[in-house]
KOLKELO-673044 format. One record per atom (N, C-alpha, C): residue in three letters; residue number from 0; x, y, z; atom name. Coordinates in Angstrom, 2 decimals. Example, Ala and Ser with C-alpha at 12.3 -4.5 7.8 and 13.67 -1.06 7.14 Angstrom:
KOLKELO-673044
residu  num  east  north  up  atome
Ala  0  13.19  -5.69  7.80  N
Ala  0  12.30  -4.50  7.80  CA
Ala  0  13.20  -3.30  7.80  C
Ser  1  12.85  -2.25  7.08  N
Ser  1  13.67  -1.06  7.14  CA
Ser  1  12.90  0.03  7.87  C
***
This chain:
KOLKELO-673044
residu  num  east  north  up  atome
Unk  0  -12.65  -40.61  -15.31  N
Unk  0  -13.57  -39.56  -15.71  CA
Unk  0  -12.77  -38.35  -16.17  C
Unk  1  -13.18  -37.78  -17.29  N
Unk  1  -12.51  -36.64  -17.89  CA
Unk  1  -13.03  -35.33  -17.30  C
Unk  2  -12.15  -34.36  -17.00  N
Unk  2  -12.63  -33.07  -16.47  CA
Unk  2  -13.51  -32.35  -17.48  C
Unk  3  -14.50  -31.65  -16.97  N
Unk  3  -15.42  -30.91  -17.82  CA
Unk  3  -14.77  -29.61  -18.30  C
Unk  4  -15.10  -29.21  -19.51  N
Unk  4  -14.57  -27.96  -20.04  CA
Unk  4  -15.63  -26.86  -20.03  C
Unk  5  -16.70  -27.07  -19.28  N
Unk  5  -17.76  -26.08  -19.19  CA
Unk  5  -17.32  -24.96  -18.25  C
Unk  6  -17.50  -23.72  -18.70  N
Unk  6  -17.14  -22.56  -17.90  CA
Unk  6  -18.42  -21.87  -17.45  C
Unk  7  -18.54  -21.63  -16.15  N
Unk  7  -19.70  -20.92  -15.62  CA
Unk  7  -19.24  -19.55  -15.14  C
Unk  8  -19.84  -18.51  -15.69  N
Unk  8  -19.47  -17.14  -15.31  CA
Unk  8  -19.96  -16.84  -13.91  C
Unk  9  -19.07  -16.34  -13.08  N
Unk  9  -19.44  -15.98  -11.71  CA
Unk  9  -20.07  -14.59  -11.71  C
Unk  10  -21.08  -14.44  -10.88  N
Unk  10  -21.76  -13.16  -10.78  CA
Unk  10  -21.82  -12.73  -9.32  C
Unk  11  -21.72  -11.44  -9.10  N
Unk  11  -21.83  -10.91  -7.75  CA
Unk  11  -23.32  -10.75  -7.43  C
Unk  12  -23.77  -11.22  -6.27  N
Unk  12  -25.20  -11.28  -5.97  CA
Unk  12  -25.93  -9.95  -5.85  C
Unk  13  -25.25  -8.86  -5.54  N
Unk  13  -25.93  -7.58  -5.38  CA
Unk  13  -25.81  -6.66  -6.59  C
Unk  14  -25.49  -7.23  -7.73  N
Unk  14  -25.33  -6.42  -8.93  CA
Unk  14  -26.31  -6.85  -10.00  C
Unk  15  -26.63  -5.91  -10.89  N
Unk  15  -27.44  -6.24  -12.06  CA
Unk  15  -26.52  -6.30  -13.27  C
Unk  16  -26.92  -7.12  -14.23  N
Unk  16  -26.12  -7.35  -15.43  CA
Unk  16  -26.99  -7.15  -16.66  C
Unk  17  -26.33  -6.80  -17.74  N
Unk  17  -27.01  -6.67  -19.03  CA
Unk  17  -26.06  -7.19  -20.09  C
Unk  18  -26.53  -8.17  -20.85  N
Unk  18  -25.73  -8.81  -21.89  CA
Unk  18  -24.38  -9.28  -21.35  C
Unk  19  -24.38  -9.80  -20.10  N
Unk  19  -23.18  -10.36  -19.49  CA
Unk  19  -22.28  -9.37  -18.78  C
Unk  20  -22.56  -8.07  -18.90  N
Unk  20  -21.73  -7.05  -18.25  CA
Unk  20  -22.43  -6.47  -17.03  C
Unk  21  -21.64  -6.10  -16.01  N
Unk  21  -22.17  -5.49  -14.80  CA
Unk  21  -22.57  -4.05  -15.10  C
Unk  22  -23.83  -3.69  -14.75  N
Unk  22  -24.32  -2.34  -15.04  CA
Unk  22  -24.98  -1.65  -13.88  C
Unk  23  -24.77  -2.11  -12.67  N
Unk  23  -25.35  -1.40  -11.53  CA
Unk  23  -25.37  -2.27  -10.30  C
Unk  24  -25.61  -1.62  -9.18  N
Unk  24  -25.64  -2.31  -7.89  CA
Unk  24  -26.99  -2.09  -7.23  C
Unk  25  -27.50  -3.13  -6.59  N
Unk  25  -28.77  -3.05  -5.88  CA
Unk  25  -28.48  -2.46  -4.50  C
Unk  26  -29.21  -1.41  -4.16  N
Unk  26  -29.07  -0.76  -2.87  CA
Unk  26  -30.45  -0.78  -2.21  C
Unk  27  -30.55  -1.37  -1.04  N
Unk  27  -31.84  -1.49  -0.38  CA
Unk  27  -32.52  -2.80  -0.75  C
Unk  28  -33.83  -2.82  -0.56  N
Unk  28  -34.59  -4.06  -0.76  CA
Unk  28  -34.83  -4.39  -2.22  C
Unk  29  -34.90  -5.70  -2.48  N
Unk  29  -35.37  -6.24  -3.76  CA
Unk  29  -36.51  -7.18  -3.39  C
Unk  30  -37.73  -6.81  -3.76  N
Unk  30  -38.92  -7.53  -3.33  CA
Unk  30  -39.58  -8.24  -4.50  C
Unk  31  -39.80  -9.55  -4.34  N
Unk  31  -40.47  -10.35  -5.37  CA
Unk  31  -41.95  -10.44  -5.02  C
Unk  32  -42.81  -10.18  -6.01  N
Unk  32  -44.26  -10.31  -5.85  CA
Unk  32  -44.82  -10.91  -7.12  C
Unk  33  -45.08  -12.21  -7.07  N
Unk  33  -45.58  -12.99  -8.21  CA
Unk  33  -44.67  -12.86  -9.42  C
Unk  34  -45.10  -12.13  -10.43  N
Unk  34  -44.31  -12.01  -11.66  CA
Unk  34  -43.51  -10.72  -11.72  C
Unk  35  -43.33  -10.07  -10.55  N
Unk  35  -42.60  -8.80  -10.51  CA
Unk  35  -41.46  -8.87  -9.51  C
Unk  36  -40.46  -8.04  -9.76  N
Unk  36  -39.37  -7.85  -8.82  CA
Unk  36  -39.14  -6.34  -8.75  C
Unk  37  -39.26  -5.77  -7.56  N
Unk  37  -39.12  -4.33  -7.39  CA
Unk  37  -37.87  -4.02  -6.58  C
Unk  38  -37.10  -3.05  -7.04  N
Unk  38  -35.89  -2.61  -6.36  CA
Unk  38  -36.12  -1.27  -5.69  C
Unk  39  -35.63  -1.11  -4.46  N
Unk  39  -35.68  0.20  -3.81  CA
Unk  39  -34.82  1.17  -4.61  C
Unk  40  -33.58  0.76  -4.92  N
Unk  40  -32.67  1.60  -5.70  CA
Unk  40  -31.65  0.76  -6.46  C
Unk  41  -31.31  1.24  -7.64  N
Unk  41  -30.19  0.71  -8.41  CA
Unk  41  -29.23  1.88  -8.57  C
Unk  42  -27.96  1.66  -8.24  N
Unk  42  -26.97  2.75  -8.29  CA
Unk  42  -25.84  2.40  -9.25  C
Unk  43  -25.15  3.43  -9.69  N
Unk  43  -24.02  3.29  -10.62  CA
Unk  43  -24.46  2.57  -11.90  C
Unk  44  -25.56  3.06  -12.47  N
Unk  44  -26.16  2.42  -13.65  CA
Unk  44  -25.75  3.07  -14.97  C
Unk  45  -24.63  3.77  -14.99  N
Unk  45  -24.15  4.42  -16.21  CA
Unk  45  -24.06  3.41  -17.35  C
Unk  46  -24.66  3.72  -18.47  N
Unk  46  -24.60  2.86  -19.65  CA
Unk  46  -25.71  1.83  -19.72  C
Unk  47  -26.52  1.71  -18.69  N
Unk  47  -27.62  0.74  -18.69  CA
Unk  47  -28.68  1.16  -19.70  C
Unk  48  -29.11  0.24  -20.54  N
Unk  48  -30.17  0.49  -21.52  CA
Unk  48  -31.44  -0.17  -20.99  C
Unk  49  -32.34  0.64  -20.41  N
Unk  49  -33.53  0.07  -19.78  CA
Unk  49  -34.54  -0.50  -20.78  C
Unk  50  -34.32  -0.32  -22.07  N
Unk  50  -35.21  -0.92  -23.07  CA
Unk  50  -34.84  -2.39  -23.32  C
Unk  51  -33.67  -2.82  -22.81  N
Unk  51  -33.22  -4.20  -22.97  CA
Unk  51  -33.35  -4.94  -21.64  C
Unk  52  -33.51  -6.27  -21.67  N
Unk  52  -33.60  -7.04  -20.42  CA
Unk  52  -32.35  -6.91  -19.56  C
Unk  53  -32.55  -7.00  -18.24  N
Unk  53  -31.44  -7.02  -17.29  CA
Unk  53  -31.51  -8.35  -16.54  C
Unk  54  -30.45  -8.69  -15.81  N
Unk  54  -30.42  -9.90  -15.00  CA
Unk  54  -30.01  -9.55  -13.58  C
Unk  55  -30.70  -10.20  -12.64  N
Unk  55  -30.37  -10.07  -11.22  CA
Unk  55  -30.42  -11.46  -10.62  C
Unk  56  -29.31  -11.93  -10.11  N
Unk  56  -29.19  -13.27  -9.55  CA
Unk  56  -29.73  -14.32  -10.52  C
Unk  57  -29.33  -14.17  -11.78  N
Unk  57  -29.67  -15.08  -12.89  CA
Unk  57  -31.15  -15.07  -13.28  C
Unk  58  -31.90  -14.08  -12.82  N
Unk  58  -33.30  -13.92  -13.21  CA
Unk  58  -33.37  -12.80  -14.24  C
Unk  59  -33.98  -13.09  -15.40  N
Unk  59  -34.12  -12.08  -16.45  CA
Unk  59  -35.30  -11.19  -16.15  C
Unk  60  -35.10  -9.88  -16.31  N
Unk  60  -36.12  -8.89  -15.96  CA
Unk  60  -36.28  -7.86  -17.06  C
Unk  61  -37.49  -7.30  -17.13  N
Unk  61  -37.75  -6.17  -18.02  CA
Unk  61  -38.19  -5.00  -17.14  C
Unk  62  -37.51  -3.86  -17.27  N
Unk  62  -37.87  -2.68  -16.49  CA
Unk  62  -39.20  -2.14  -17.00  C
Unk  63  -40.16  -2.02  -16.08  N
Unk  63  -41.50  -1.50  -16.42  CA
Unk  63  -41.60  -0.02  -16.11  C
Unk  64  -41.11  0.36  -14.92  N
Unk  64  -41.19  1.77  -14.54  CA
Unk  64  -40.08  2.13  -13.54  C
Unk  65  -39.77  3.42  -13.51  N
Unk  65  -38.78  3.97  -12.59  CA
Unk  65  -39.43  5.19  -11.94  C
Unk  66  -39.44  5.19  -10.60  N
Unk  66  -40.07  6.28  -9.87  CA
Unk  66  -39.28  7.58  -10.03  C
Unk  67  -37.95  7.50  -9.90  N
Unk  67  -37.13  8.72  -10.06  CA
Unk  67  -35.71  8.37  -10.48  C
Unk  68  -35.06  9.36  -11.09  N
Unk  68  -33.66  9.26  -11.50  CA
Unk  68  -32.89  10.42  -10.89  C
Unk  69  -31.68  10.12  -10.43  N
Unk  69  -30.81  11.15  -9.87  CA
Unk  69  -29.43  10.96  -10.46  C
Unk  70  -28.78  12.05  -10.84  N
Unk  70  -27.44  11.95  -11.40  CA
Unk  70  -26.42  11.49  -10.37  C
Unk  71  -26.54  12.00  -9.14  N
Unk  71  -25.57  11.65  -8.11  CA
Unk  71  -26.25  11.70  -6.74  C
Unk  72  -25.84  10.78  -5.89  N
Unk  72  -26.37  10.72  -4.53  CA
Unk  72  -25.22  10.44  -3.57  C
Unk  73  -25.28  11.06  -2.38  N
Unk  73  -24.25  10.82  -1.36  CA
Unk  73  -24.90  10.24  -0.12  C
Unk  74  -24.25  9.26  0.48  N
Unk  74  -24.73  8.64  1.71  CA
Unk  74  -23.60  8.69  2.73  C
Unk  75  -23.78  9.48  3.79  N
Unk  75  -22.75  9.63  4.80  CA
Unk  75  -23.09  8.75  6.00  C
Unk  76  -22.17  7.84  6.34  N
Unk  76  -22.36  6.94  7.47  CA
Unk  76  -21.11  6.96  8.35  C
Unk  77  -21.16  6.22  9.45  N
Unk  77  -19.98  6.13  10.31  CA
Unk  77  -18.83  5.40  9.61  C
Unk  78  -19.14  4.66  8.55  N
Unk  78  -18.11  3.94  7.79  CA
Unk  78  -17.49  4.81  6.70  C
Unk  79  -18.06  5.98  6.48  N
Unk  79  -17.53  6.87  5.46  CA
Unk  79  -18.62  7.44  4.58  C
Unk  80  -18.21  8.16  3.57  N
Unk  80  -19.14  8.77  2.62  CA
Unk  80  -19.13  7.97  1.33  C
Unk  81  -20.31  7.59  0.89  N
Unk  81  -20.45  6.81  -0.34  CA
Unk  81  -21.12  7.69  -1.39  C
Unk  82  -20.52  7.75  -2.57  N
Unk  82  -21.07  8.54  -3.67  CA
Unk  82  -21.55  7.57  -4.75  C
Unk  83  -22.80  7.73  -5.15  N
Unk  83  -23.39  6.88  -6.17  CA
Unk  83  -23.76  7.74  -7.38  C
Unk  84  -23.58  7.20  -8.56  N
Unk  84  -23.92  7.91  -9.79  CA
Unk  84  -25.08  7.20  -10.49  C
Unk  85  -25.82  7.96  -11.25  N
Unk  85  -26.93  7.42  -12.04  CA
Unk  85  -27.80  6.49  -11.19  C
Unk  86  -28.48  7.10  -10.23  N
Unk  86  -29.30  6.38  -9.27  CA
Unk  86  -30.74  6.28  -9.78  C
Unk  87  -31.26  5.06  -9.83  N
Unk  87  -32.65  4.80  -10.20  CA
Unk  87  -33.37  4.34  -8.94  C
Unk  88  -34.45  5.02  -8.57  N
Unk  88  -35.20  4.66  -7.36  CA
Unk  88  -36.59  4.18  -7.73  C
Unk  89  -37.11  3.25  -6.92  N
Unk  89  -38.44  2.71  -7.17  CA
Unk  89  -38.54  2.01  -8.51  C
Unk  90  -37.64  1.08  -8.77  N
Unk  90  -37.58  0.39  -10.07  CA
Unk  90  -38.48  -0.84  -10.04  C
Unk  91  -39.45  -0.87  -10.91  N
Unk  91  -40.41  -1.97  -11.02  CA
Unk  91  -40.07  -2.80  -12.26  C
Unk  92  -39.91  -4.11  -12.07  N
Unk  92  -39.53  -4.99  -13.19  CA
Unk  92  -40.49  -6.17  -13.31  C
Unk  93  -40.66  -6.62  -14.53  N
Unk  93  -41.42  -7.84  -14.83  CA
Unk  93  -40.42  -8.98  -14.95  C
Unk  94  -40.72  -10.12  -14.32  N
Unk  94  -39.85  -11.29  -14.44  CA
Unk  94  -40.15  -11.97  -15.77  C
Unk  95  -39.12  -12.16  -16.59  N
Unk  95  -39.27  -12.79  -17.90  CA
Unk  95  -39.03  -14.30  -17.78  C
Unk  96  -39.73  -15.06  -18.58  N
Unk  96  -39.59  -16.52  -18.57  CA
Unk  96  -38.47  -16.98  -19.46  C
***
């Protein structure tokens, strides 16, 4: 049997992608409800074009609405201080077929 030459791109499970590039990280819950997927927050979304489809865990999505946008957010925990840029909160998406 001959080895396959098919290449499968690896993706990190807590990140969103657009056109094959990483464009943000999921922070908090991601809830599926029928034909929708809602994110508590997407962080570090610099360069993301919300008019184009995004992908999360290989599911194609269209952003329908965003509750709020913040330029920068800080989260201080016992593990340290985390700084996030271009934070989108309450992101509602339609699952595309």
